[in-house]
C-alpha positions in Angstrom: -38.2 17.7 -11.1 -39.2 15.0 -13.5 -37.0 12.6 -15.6 -36.8 9.2 -17.3 -33.8 6.9 -16.8 -32.9 3.3 -17.4 -32.9 1.3 -14.2 -29.4 -0.1 -14.9 -27.9 3.5 -15.2 -29.7 4.6 -12.0 -28.6 1.5 -10.0 -25.0 1.8 -11.2 -24.7 5.4 -9.9 -26.4 4.6 -6.6 -24.0 1.6 -6.1 -21.1 4.0 -6.4 -22.2 7.0 -4.3 -23.6 4.9 -1.4 -20.2 3.3 -0.7 -19.0 6.2 1.4 -22.1 6.4 3.5 -21.8 5.2 7.1 -25.0 5.7 9.2 -24.8 9.0 11.0 -27.0 9.6 14.0 -25.7 13.1 14.8 -26.1 14.4 11.2 -28.9 12.3 9.6 -28.6 14.4 6.3 -25.3 12.5 5.7 -27.4 9.4 5.1 -28.9 10.9 2.0 -28.1 11.3 -1.7 -28.7 14.6 -3.5 -30.5 14.0 -6.8 -30.2 16.9 -9.2 -31.6 17.0 -12.8 -30.2 19.5 -15.2 -30.1 19.7 -19.0 -29.6 16.0 -20.1 -27.9 14.7 -16.9 -28.9 13.3 -13.6 -26.3 13.9 -10.9 -26.0 11.9 -7.6 -24.0 13.4 -4.7 -23.1 11.9 -1.3 -20.6 13.0 1.4 -19.3 11.9 4.8 -17.7 15.3 5.3 -14.2 13.8 4.6 -15.0 12.5 1.1 -17.5 13.6 -1.4 -18.7 11.8 -4.6 -20.4 13.4 -7.6 -21.7 10.9 -10.2 -23.4 12.0 -13.5 -25.4 9.8 -15.9 -27.4 10.6 -19.0 -31.2 10.9 -18.5 -34.2 12.3 -20.3 -35.0 15.4 -18.3 -38.5 16.7 -18.6 -38.3 19.2 -15.7 -35.2 20.3 -13.9 -34.9 20.2 -10.1 -33.4 18.4 -7.1 -34.2 16.6 -3.9 -32.4 14.8 -1.1 -33.4 11.2 -0.4 -32.2 8.4 2.0 -29.6 6.7 -0.2 -29.8 3.2 1.2 -33.6 3.1 1.0 -33.5 4.4 -2.6 -30.7 2.0 -3.7 -32.3 -1.0 -2.1 -35.7 -0.3 -3.7 -34.3 0.4 -7.2 -32.5 -3.0 -7.1 -35.9 -4.7 -7.1 -37.2 -2.9 -10.1 -37.3 -4.6 -13.5 -34.7 -3.7 -16.2 -37.0 -1.0 -17.7 -37.2 2.7 -17.9 -37.8 4.4 -14.5 -39.7 7.7 -14.0 -38.6 9.9 -11.2 -40.8 12.9 -10.2 -40.6 15.3 -7.3 -43.8 16.8 -5.7 -43.9 18.5 -2.3 -40.5 17.1 -1.1 -41.6 13.6 -2.1 -39.9 11.4 -4.8 -42.4 9.5 -6.9 -41.0 6.4 -8.6 -42.7 4.5 -11.4 -41.4 1.5 -13.3 -43.7 -1.0 -15.1 -45.9 -2.4 -12.3 -44.2 -0.5 -9.4 -45.4 2.8 -8.0 -43.6 4.1 -4.9 -43.3 7.3 -2.9 -40.2 8.2 -0.8 -40.3 11.2 1.5 -37.3 13.5 0.9 -35.6 16.5 2.4 -34.8 20.0 1.2 -31.7 20.2 -1.0 -30.7 23.2 1.0 -30.0 21.0 4.1 -27.4 19.0 2.1 -23.7 19.8 2.9 -21.9 21.7 0.2 -19.0 19.6 -1.3 -16.0 21.9 -1.8 -15.0 22.3 -5.5 -11.5 22.1 -6.9 -11.1 24.5 -9.7 -10.3 23.0 -13.1 -7.6 25.7 -13.5 -5.6 23.9 -10.9 -2.7 21.6 -12.0 -3.5 18.0 -12.7 -2.0 14.8 -13.9 -3.6 12.1 -16.1 -2.8 8.5 -15.2 -3.9 5.0 -16.1 -6.5 3.9 -13.6 -5.4 0.3 -13.4 -1.7 1.1 -12.7 -2.7 3.7 -10.0 -5.1 1.3 -8.3 -2.7 -1.6 -8.4 0.0 0.6 -6.8 -2.2 2.0 -4.2 -3.5 -1.5 -3.2 0.1 -2.5 -2.5 0.5 0.0 0.3 -2.9 1.0 1.6 -3.2 -1.5 4.4 0.1 -0.5 6.0 -1.1 2.8 7.4 -1.4 3.2 11.2 -4.8 2.9 12.8 -4.2 5.7 15.4 -5.6 9.1 16.1 -2.5 10.1 18.0 -0.3 10.3 14.9 -2.6 11.4 12.1 0.3 12.0 9.8 1.0 8.2 9.5 -2.7 7.2 9.5 -2.9 8.0 5.8 -1.2 7.3 2.5 1.7 9.6 1.6 1.6 10.5 -2.1 4.6 12.3 -3.7 3.9 13.5 -7.2 7.2 14.2 -8.9 8.2 15.1 -12.4 8.8 11.5 -13.5 7.1 9.4 -10.9 4.5 9.0 -8.1 5.7 7.6 -4.8 3.1 5.9 -2.6 4.1 5.2 1.0 2.3 3.9 4.1 3.7 2.9 7.5 2.5 2.0 11.0 6.0 2.3 12.4 6.3 -1.5 12.6 6.3 -2.0 8.8 6.5 0.2 5.7 5.5 -0.2 2.1 6.6 2.0 -0.8 5.5 1.8 -4.4 6.8 3.9 -7.3 4.7 4.5 -10.5 6.5 6.0 -13.5 4.8 8.3 -15.9 4.8 7.7 -19.6 7.3 10.3 -20.9 5.2 11.3 -23.9 2.0 11.8 -22.0 3.1 13.1 -18.6 2.1 16.8 -18.2 4.7 19.4 -17.3 4.6 20.1 -13.6 5.2 23.6 -12.5 6.1 22.2 -9.1 6.1 18.9 -7.2 3.2 17.9 -4.9 3.2 15.8 -1.7 0.2 15.1 0.4 -1.3 12.6 2.9 -4.5 10.9 1.7 -6.8 9.4 4.4 -6.7 5.6 4.4 -10.5 5.4 4.4 -10.6 7.5 1.2 -7.9 5.4 -0.4 -9.9 2.2 0.3 -13.1 3.8 -1.0 -11.3 4.9 -4.1 -9.9 1.4 -4.7 -13.4 -0.1 -4.2 -15.1 2.3 -6.6 -12.4 2.1 -9.3 -11.9 -1.7 -9.0 -14.4 -2.4 -11.8 -12.4 -0.2 -14.3 -10.5 -2.5 -16.6 -7.8 -1.4 -19.1 -8.5 -2.0 -22.8 -5.9 -3.7 -25.0 -5.1 -0.5 -26.9 -5.9 2.6 -24.7 -6.0 2.1 -21.0 -8.7 4.1 -19.3 -7.3 7.3 -17.8 -8.3 9.5 -14.9 -7.3 13.0 -13.9 -6.0 14.0 -10.5 -6.4 17.6 -9.5 -4.5 19.3 -6.7 -5.4 22.0 -4.2 -3.8 23.0 -0.9 -6.2 21.1 1.3 -7.9 18.7 -1.0 -7.5 16.3 -3.9 -9.9 15.3 -6.7 -10.0 12.2 -8.8 -12.0 12.6 -12.0 -13.2 10.0 -14.6 -14.6 11.1 -17.9 -18.0 10.1 -19.4 -17.7 8.0 -22.6 -20.8 9.4 -24.3 -20.2 13.1 -24.0 -17.4 15.5 -23.0 -18.4 15.7 -19.3 -17.1 14.1 -16.1 -18.9 10.9 -15.0 -17.3 10.6 -11.6 -15.6 13.0 -9.2 -14.2 11.9 -5.8 -13.1 14.8 -3.7 -11.2 14.2 -0.4 -9.8 16.4 2.3 -6.1 15.8 3.1 -4.5 15.0 6.4 -2.6 17.9 7.8 0.9 17.5 9.1 4.4 16.5 7.8 5.0 12.9 6.9 8.1 11.4 8.6 11.4 11.2 6.7 10.9 7.5 6.2 13.8 7.2 3.7 16.2 7.2 6.6 14.9 3.8 7.9 15.1 1.9 4.6 18.3 -0.1 4.8 20.8 0.7 2.1 22.7 -2.6 2.5 22.2 -6.0 4.1 24.1 -8.6 6.1 22.2 -11.6 4.7 20.2 -11.9 1.5 17.9 -14.8 0.6 16.0 -15.4 -2.7 13.0 -17.7 -2.2 10.1 -19.1 -4.2 7.2 -16.9 -3.2 4.3 -19.4 -3.1 6.1 -22.0 -1.1 7.4 -19.3 1.3 3.8 -18.2 1.8 2.6 -21.8 2.3 5.2 -22.6 4.9 4.5 -19.4 6.8 0.8 -20.1 6.9 1.5 -23.6 8.2 3.9 -22.4 10.8 1.5 -19.6 11.9 -0.9 -22.3 13.3 1.6 -22.8 16.2 2.7 -19.3 16.8 2.3 -17.5 20.2 0.3 -14.5 21.2 2.6 -12.0 19.4 2.4 -14.0 16.2 6.1 -14.7 16.2 7.9 -17.0 13.7 11.6 -17.8 14.0 14.0 -18.2 11.1 17.4 -19.9 11.2 19.4 -18.9 8.2 22.7 -20.6 7.4 24.3 -20.0 3.9 26.0 -23.4 4.2 22.6 -25.2 4.2 21.3 -23.3 1.1 17.9 -22.6 2.7 16.1 -21.4 5.8 14.5 -23.2 8.7 11.1 -21.9 9.8 10.1 -22.7 13.4 7.2 -22.0 15.7 6.3 -23.3 19.1 3.2 -23.0 21.3 3.2 -24.7 24.7 -0.6 -25.3 24.4 -0.6 -26.6 20.9 2.7 -28.0 19.9 5.4 -27.0 17.4 6.3 -26.8 13.7 9.5 -26.9 11.8 10.0 -26.7 8.0 12.8 -26.1 5.6 12.7 -23.9 2.5 15.4 -24.0 -0.1 16.8 -20.7 -1.3 19.8 -18.8 -2.6 21.6 -17.3 0.3 24.6 -15.1 0.6 26.0 -13.2 3.6 26.1 -14.0 7.3 24.4 -16.7 9.4 21.5 -15.3 11.5 18.6 -16.3 13.7 15.7 -13.8 13.7 11.9 -13.6 14.5 9.1 -11.8 12.8 5.4 -11.2 13.1 4.0 -13.7 10.6 0.9 -11.6 9.8 3.0 -8.6 8.8 5.4 -10.8 6.8 2.6 -12.4 4.8 1.0 -9.0 4.1 4.3 -7.9 2.5 4.8 -11.1 0.4 1.2 -11.0 -0.9 1.8 -7.6 -2.4 4.9 -8.9 -4.4 3.9 -9.8 -7.9 7.1 -11.7 -9.0 7.3 -15.5 -8.6 10.4 -15.1 -6.4 11.1 -12.7 -3.5 14.2 -11.2 -2.1 14.5 -11.2 1.7 17.3 -9.0 3.1 18.2 -9.1 6.8 20.4 -6.9 9.0 20.5 -8.7 12.3 18.0 -9.0 15.2 17.6 -5.3 15.9 17.4 -3.7 12.4 14.8 -3.5 9.7 14.5 -6.3 7.1 13.4 -5.8 3.5 11.2 -7.7 1.1 11.2 -6.9 -2.6 10.3 -8.5 -5.9 13.0 -10.1 -8.1 13.5 -7.9 -11.1 11.2 -5.0 -10.0 12.7 -2.1 -8.2 9.4 -0.2 -7.9 8.2 -1.9 -4.7 9.8 -2.4 -1.3 8.4 -3.6 2.0 10.3 -2.9 5.2 9.6 -4.9 8.4 11.0 -4.7 12.0 11.9 -8.0 13.6 10.5 -9.1 16.9 12.9 -9.1 19.8 12.3 -12.2 21.9 14.2 -12.4 25.2 
């Protein structure tokens, strides 16, 4: 193998594919990147056996071939090179790197040792969606999945692809977030059937990290394709220079049936409050300094007072009390919540005001944006004896 490539292009690709690598002692080959030169493209491939990434970039290929190289070592070394053309050449399972005044050799491994990343056929059904909208929606739910091996079905993100929308849901049984994305009618592909799947939380985080640099343009937002298969999903971004994929992220799916979470979302409320979001956040953070071991914050809500009292008390530190004006209708109530979970929900609301709906001390509460029915956050109160 021998090729010439700009340092910037090589480093960009390595930065992307190395993100899924976590040092493996049992399978050292997983710490490597597979470099493959073919026609006018260099491909970089990594996997952690749950997620696989293929990244292609244009290069001047003098001799086709492939090799497997420790990805962290290669990426770190390339970052020190000048912004010039880099020569990569393979001889006897060793990668020779030249760039201006640098000449380096890195011992590699046989490509045959590298795990095969399962492929999803391009004949499978797919949708095409705006990257920015998808990432923004996924970010609003991703951190609510459960961190537990005993209930794998709620340790991932539930994605339901329907004819007119995508529903994204995550829960850890104490809280739940749901986001709906609606297709553009004129561009949404005709589905032969609807799809529902559970995406691992780790994959969702990696996907967000990799795609976070993709910005929509003023006229044509950048699109990506999502391909479906029974046990896997693939996210694909196109290359701008030629009709070829630039990035493919393939992930296994979590087996199991996602719980019927719609049953726990309250359909009505006993008390509703509309509050200014930033001041609500500020008072919660101030009160949290005096909360106890279970992160509890108490609310006293009285429609006659046109606002809510926020109270915390810690026998070792002291206590805090504040008042937040709001529009209230419904019943008087006293209720406590985990302030961390409450703040997580509010931070994912994009409107300047939030709707806070309560159903008494033992039933779920709801947070949602004013004027935006696409997002809902459900939270269980804390019962304090």
